[in-house]
N, C-alpha and C positions, 0 to 999 in steps of 0.2 A: 768548263764550258757551262754557259747559262742558256737554257732553252725555255722561252716563254711563249705560250700559245694564247691567242684570243681568237675572235671570230675572223679577223681580217689579217692579222700580222703574225709574222714568225720571226723571232729575234734570236740570233745566235751570237753570243758575246765572246769576243776574243780581244786582243790588244788593240786592234783597229779594223775590225770587220763587222759589218751588220748586213744581214740578209733579210729583206722584207718580202714575204710572200704576197703577191698581188693578184695572181690568177693561176688557175690550172687550165691549160688550153684544150686538152683532149679527154681528161677524165673528170667527171663530176665528183667532187669530194663531199660526202654526206656526213661524215663524223670525224671528230678530232683524231681518232685512232688511224684513219686512213691517210692522214697527211704524212708525207715522208719525213722520217726522223733521222737526224744525223747520228751516226755511230762514231765516226772519227773525222777530223779535219785538221790539216796543218795550220799553224798560226800564220796569219798574214800581217806583215808590217809594211807600212808605207816607207819607202826609202828616204833618207835625208835629202837626196837630190830632188825627189818629187815634192817633198814637204817644202823645200826652199823655193820651188817653182810655184808654190801656192795651189797645187793640185788638191782638190777637195770636192766631195759631193757624191752623188749617186751614179752608179753604173747600171744601165739597163741590160739584163742578161736573160737568155733562155737556155735551159739545159734539159737534156734527156736522161732520165734515170731508168736503167734497165731492170729486169725482173729480179736481179741479184742484189740491187742496191748500188751498183757502180754507175758513175756518170760516164756516159759514152759520147756525149756531144755537148759542147758549150758554144753559144753564139753571143757575142757582144753587140748590142744594138746602139749604144751611145753612152756618153759620159766618160769620166767624171768632169767636173767643172774646173775652171781656172780663173784667175783674176781678170776682170773686165778691162783693166788697163793694158792687157796684152791682147792685141787683135787676133793673133794666130796662136794655135795651140803649142805649148812647150813640147820639146822633144820627149819629155818623160811620159807624156800621155800614153803613147803606144806601149812603152815599157810597163806602165802600171796595168794597162788592159791585159797584156800578155801574162803578167804575174797573177792577176785575178783569175784569168782563164786556167792557168796551171793549178792554182789553189782549188778551184772548183772541180777540176778533173781528178784531183787527188782526194776529194771528199767522198766518204763512204756513208751510205744511207741504209737504214733497215729496208728490206725489200718492200716497195710500195704495193698496196693491196687494193683490189676492187672485188667486192662480193666475196671477200675472204681469200682470194687467190692472188698470187703475184702478178703484177701488171706493169708493163713499161709505160711510163708517163712523161709528158713534156710539162715543164714548169717555167713560169715567167717570174723573175726575181728582180729586186733592186738591191744592189750591193753597195754599201756606203763605205767610204774611206776618209781618213783624215778627221777634220773637225766634224764632218757630217756624222761619223760614227759616234764620236763622243757626245754630240748633241742628242743623238737618238737614245743612247744609254741614259743620259740625264733625264730625258723626257719619260723613258720607260720606267725608271726607278723613282721619278718624282723628286729628284734632287737638283740643286743648283750646282754648277761647276765651281767648286770651292777654290780651285787653283787660280782662276782668273776673275771670278766674281761677276762675269758678264752673263746677263740673262738673254736667252734667245727664244723667240716664240715661233712655233711651227704653225703656219697659217693655211696650209693646203693650197688649193687653186686660188690665185690672187688677181686674176685679170680685172675683176670688178673694182679693185682697190687702187687702180692706177690713176695718177693725175695725168700722166702722159704715157700711153701704151704705144710705143713705136711699132710701125708696121714693117714686117720683114720684106725683103725684095722677093718678088714672085718670079721663080725661074721656070715658069710654064709647066709646073707639076702640081699634083694635088695630093693631099694627105695631111695628117695631124702630127705635129711635133710638140713634145712636152719638154720644157726647159726648167731645170731645177736652179733656183737662184737664192742668193743671200742678199738681203737689203739692210743697209746700215741705219743708224739712228736718225739720219737726216732724210731717209727715203730713197737713197741712191742704191742702185744695183752694183754690188762690188764683186760678185763672183757668179758665174753662170756656166751651165753645161747642158747640152741637149741629152736627155736620157734615152729617148727613142724617137722613131720616125724615120722617114726616108733620109738616107745618108747625104744626098745632095741638097737637102733642105735644112739640115741641122745647123750649119754655120750661119746661114741667113737668119734663122730663128734666134740663135744665140746673140748675134749682133743686135737684133731688135730688142731683145731682153735687156742687154747691157745699156741701151740708150733710153730705156723707159724710166719713169719717175713715179714714186709712190708717196702717199701721205705718211709721215712718221707715225710709227706705232707707239702708243703710250701705255705703259703698264704701271698701275699704282702711282701715276704722276711722273714716271720716269721713261724717257725714250729708250726703246730696246731694239736690238737687231731682230730680223725676221727671216725665216726660211720659208720658201713656198714654191709653187709650180705655176708657170705661165704656159698656157696651151695655145698654140697657133694652128689655125685651120687654113691650109693652103688650098686654093682652087685655081683651076686653069683659067676661069673667066676673070 
């Protein structure tokens, strides 16, 4: 297992799993020692059926870690992504989510501490599967993926880079939905999946993301693929 800490990210390396720590909702973390550390975790592997369906990307997850370091609750908020050419999610999506949930429930942490005492905490995570995991490992280690030779740039929030940012259908609800996307060398969105946000708004946001267009990204004179986040703010008005 590989465990890498920096100020914002928490990377756990297995054959196809990445967890990125994005926030602690109930406990303010003041030092690196207070972050929950993994003691043991089963290996997660994306099934051949899920890989064949093109399932890839981030899964938004919240989990509750009790005072003993056991995971007592896991909530899947959204994700992963799948190819934009498929308008409806493949049947493997729910299977992958359930497997991720089982894997997290079986993960054991060192007891989380606050002020030196064990404390139950809620944690928000992003769990990456498929190519998203391999890209993250490549970025974390600063290496190119030698197997394919394809370069991928992580661009963060990319709303402002759009040539055409399609508007989602407003279903009379309000809220923010974030969609993780992969953009090819021509600027087309090829893969998308809502990571979080209201469940009834996620499909509309994903459809809009898939219909958006971006300027090609050039790195050292060569067009490259880009991963990023599109954020949609729905309002009733």
